[in-house]
C-alpha positions in Angstrom: -6.0 -15.8 -17.2 -2.3 -14.8 -16.8 -3.3 -11.2 -16.2 -5.6 -12.1 -13.3 -2.9 -14.2 -11.7 -0.3 -11.4 -12.0 -2.8 -8.9 -10.7 -3.3 -11.0 -7.6 0.5 -11.2 -7.0 0.9 -7.5 -7.6 -1.9 -6.6 -5.1 0.2 -8.2 -2.4 3.3 -6.3 -3.4 1.3 -3.1 -3.6 0.0 -3.6 0.0 3.6 -4.0 1.2 4.5 -0.8 -0.7 1.6 1.0 0.9 2.6 -0.1 4.4 6.2 0.9 3.7 5.3 4.4 2.8 2.7 4.7 5.6 5.5 4.0 8.0 7.7 6.8 6.5 4.9 9.4 6.7 1.2 9.6 6.2 0.2 9.9 2.5 -2.9 10.7 0.5 -4.4 8.6 -2.3 -3.4 10.6 -5.3 0.2 10.7 -4.1 0.2 6.9 -3.7 -1.2 6.4 -7.2 1.7 8.5 -8.6 4.2 6.6 -6.4 3.0 3.3 -7.6 3.0 4.5 -11.2 6.7 5.4 -10.8 7.3 1.7 -10.0 5.3 0.4 -13.0 2.0 -0.2 -11.3 -1.0 1.1 -13.2 -3.4 1.8 -10.3 -6.7 3.7 -10.7 -8.5 5.4 -7.9 -11.3 2.8 -8.3 -8.7 0.1 -7.3 -6.6 2.0 -4.8 -9.3 3.5 -2.6 -11.1 0.2 -1.9 -7.7 -1.3 -1.1 -6.9 1.5 1.3 -10.3 1.2 2.9 -9.9 -2.6 3.3 -6.4 -2.1 4.9 -7.9 0.5 7.2 -10.8 -1.9 8.2 -8.3 -4.6 9.0 -6.4 -2.2 11.3 -3.3 -1.8 9.2 -3.8 1.8 8.3 -5.2 4.8 10.2 -7.0 7.5 8.2 -7.0 11.1 9.3 -8.6 14.0 7.5 -6.8 17.4 6.9 -7.9 20.4 5.1 -5.3 21.4 2.4 -5.9 24.4 0.2 -9.6 24.4 1.2 -10.1 20.7 0.4 -10.5 17.8 2.8 -7.7 15.3 2.1 -7.6 11.8 3.7 -4.1 10.8 4.9 -3.2 7.2 5.7 -0.6 6.3 8.3 0.5 2.9 9.6 -0.8 1.4 12.8 1.0 -0.9 15.2 -0.6 -3.9 13.6 0.4 -2.6 10.2 3.9 -2.2 11.4 3.9 -5.8 12.6 2.5 -7.0 9.3 5.1 -5.0 7.4 8.0 -6.4 9.5 6.8 -10.0 8.8 6.1 -9.3 5.1 9.7 -7.9 4.7 11.2 -11.0 6.3 9.1 -13.3 4.1 9.7 -11.3 0.9 13.5 -11.2 1.6 13.6 -14.9 2.1 11.5 -15.6 -1.0 13.5 -13.2 -3.2 16.8 -14.8 -2.1 15.5 -18.1 -3.2 14.0 -17.2 -6.5 16.5 -14.5 -7.7 18.3 -16.8 -10.1 
């Protein structure tokens, strides 16, 4: 039960993390899995890609395809709506973390 609750919390953090990196520069899925892993998140492609597709469907991310070393790679960048959501999420997260840090 506790694992399901923590997973739900972490998915929100992960989405903020995704938007943060999409703002910096477009990324591809395998890179994001490695980035999240460096922060302690164990994310499989079967979890990440549906999340990216959902964020794209909601207008937060824009997917573009590029051929790299003969393979088509999907890159995800932030949209204007994604930027607005990221800005608001940062404010809310900052306020929350200030309150619960002790």
